[in-house]
N, C-alpha and C positions, 0 to 999 in steps of 0.2 A: 737251159731253163734260167728264165729271169726274173730274178730274186725281186723283194716289192722293196728294198733302199733302191736297187737297180732303176724298179720303174719309176720311184720316186723322181730321181736323176735327170731321167728323161723329160719327165714330164715341166720341172722346175727349169729344164737347160729349155724347154721350147718355147715355153711361158715368161725366160729371160730376155730370148731372144726377141718375143714379140713386145715387151715391153721395151725395152731400149731401141725396136725400131720406135716404133709411136716415139718416143723420146726424141731422138736424132730426127724426127719428121719436124716436128713444131715448135721445140723444145716444152710442149705441152700434152698433158692427158686428157682425152675428152673421155666427159663423166655422160653414162646415159640419159638419153634424154628421148622426149618425145618430139617428133619430125612430122608436121599434116598425119598428125595420129597413130604413125607408125611408131614404136616403140626402135631406138636404136642406141644397141650397145657400144658404141665409143671402144674404147680402150681394153673394156671389159669381156668385149665381142672378140679381138685381137690376141688378148691374152688367153683365153678361153681354145681361140684355132690352134692358135700355138701351143698350147700343150695337147692336145689333140695331135695334132702334127710330130709332135715332138716324140709321145710314147708310142707314136705307129711306125718310126725309123728305127734301123738299127741301132744295134745295143751300143751306141757310142755317143756319149753326153756333146760332144763339140756338133757331130752331124743333126743333132739333135736341137741345140742354141741354131746354128744355122736354117735347119728348116723351119724351127719358130719365126725368125728374121723374115720369110720371105715366104711362109706359109696364109698369112692375110693375104699380101696381095697377088700370089697366084690364084687365092679363091676369090678375089674379085675379079681378077679378069675374066673369071671363067664363069660368072653369073653373068646374064643376058643384061645389056641395057635398055632400058625401057624409055622413049621418046616423048 
């Protein structure tokens, strides 16, 4: 059984993986903004995705970190592109 502290560690590890990925991408964080009337969450969206993916992985903070690091990129590749 996973305790609350272990759950928090997984969520934080996933979110930190997503945070580091955003920093390494272009050395800055993208703030939420509206583009053509649609809200884009930017780095906050990446943190949320990373935290969720980190929570869903096996009970290992290192796995949660790397899952958060790759999670947003994987989800972006699964979303169909509009022409």
